N, C-alpha and C positions, 0 to 999 in steps of 0.2 A: 830762632823766635823766644819768647819768655815765658816768665810761671804764671799758669794760666789763675786767672780769678778761682776761689774759692766754688765751691759743687752745692750750691742751695737744694738741698733735697727736702721734699714736705715730710716725703714718704719711703722707704724702699721695701722693695720685694725680691723674693729669691735672696732675705739676708738674714740673717739672724738678729744684726743689730745696723745701726746707723753709719756710713761707711764714709770715708775723707782721702781729698788725693794724695793726704802723706801716707795711708795707709797701703799704698801700689810702688811706694819708694824703693827703685833697686830692680824692677820689672818694666818692662814697656807696657803701658795702660793704651788698651784702648775702646772709645767712648762713642757708641750708638746714639746719636741722637735723633728719634724716633717717636710717630704719632704712629698708633694703633690703626687709624684710619686713612694712612697715608700709602695709596698703592704704591708706592715707589719704593716706602719702608720694607713692607710687607712683601715682595716680588725680590727686592733686591739690597736693601739697607741690612735688615735684618738676618738675614739667610746668609748673607755675606762673612756678619758677625760672629754667628753660630760655627762656620768653616774656620775662620779665624781661633775660635775657641778650641774647636777638634783637633788644629793643626799643630798649633804652638802648645808647648811644653806651658803648663799654669803659672809653675814657679818661676818663669821667666816672661810671660806675654800673661793680664791678663785682660780681662774684656767684661764691660759694664754696658749698661743701657741707660740712656735718659729719656724719660718719656717726657717731650717738650710741645704740650699743646698750646695752640695759638690757636687753634677754632674748632668748633663741635664741641664745645666745653661739656656741655650735657650729657655727651653721650661717650666722653673720657673718664669715666668714674673711676677708682680703685677699683671697684668690685669687678666691671669690665677689661679693664685692666690686668687683674690676676685671672680673670677665664682666659683672655688672651693669649699671656704667656702661657699658658695650661694647654690649652688645644695646640698650639704652635712646638710645643716642647721646647720653652726660652729658656735655661736651666740661670744663665748668667746672672749677676746682681742686676737690679733696675732700681734706678731712683727717679723718682716721679718730680721732676723739676717743680719749684714752687714758683707759684704766681708771685708776677710781677706789678710793678705800679702801672704798668701802660699796659698793651693785646700783649708782647710778648713774656715768656717765664723767664725767671731771674737770671738762672744760669745760661741761656739761651742770649740772653739778651749784654750780659756779661763776658760771653765768649765770642760774642759778635759773631754770631749761626746765621747764616742768609735765612735758611728752613731744615727741611727735615725732606730725607733722610741725610743727615752729615754726619761724617766718622772724623772723630778727632785722634790724631796720634798721642800721646803724652810720653817722652822718654823715661830713662832709668832715674835722673835727674829732677825729673818733674816738672819737667821744661815742654809745653805744647809746640812741637812739630809741624806739626799738618792738622789741616783741615779741609776735608773734602767734602765738598755740598753734591748732591746726585750719586752717581755710579761711579764707582772706580775699578778698575779690573784689578780682577785677582793676583793675577803678575806681578801688576803696579805695586799692589797694595803690600804681597807678599816680599818683594825687594824693599819696601822702605822699611818694614818691619824688622828683617833680617839686616838693616843695614843700622837702623837704632839699636839690635841685639850686640852687634859688632862693637859698638860704641864703650867706654870703660863703663863698669857700674856703677850706683853711688858709694860715694865715701860715707861710713859713719859718720852721721852728726852733722853731715853737708847736704 
């Protein structure tokens, strides 16, 4: 796969500054695209992202969320999302996907995501290597992450 288009965030939660994909070069990055009112996200996607964050060394594997809202816009405010993240004890950084020109948010459209939950894996070089729409078994995902970790780290300036 290739370098993903930029992350288009209108705001960030659980981060003291805006982040970019380049900030994660040299680490494997797991991006959990979700909506807080999506049952599959709450029951499967977000708990799995939390397990990734708890299982792997943060110096090797980073986890971020991407709140990509394409329905129920009024109920998905920044304030509601902040409360949701607090109540569910989600500590990793979460980007709020910027509104797009159509129905889909900008990153969701640029990354050609089918819906939520979607887990995207980006390798140490910054290339999108997997897009899992829906539920993916923990063992299969762990094997994919380990395979990415075994690859050569990104070279400085490259």
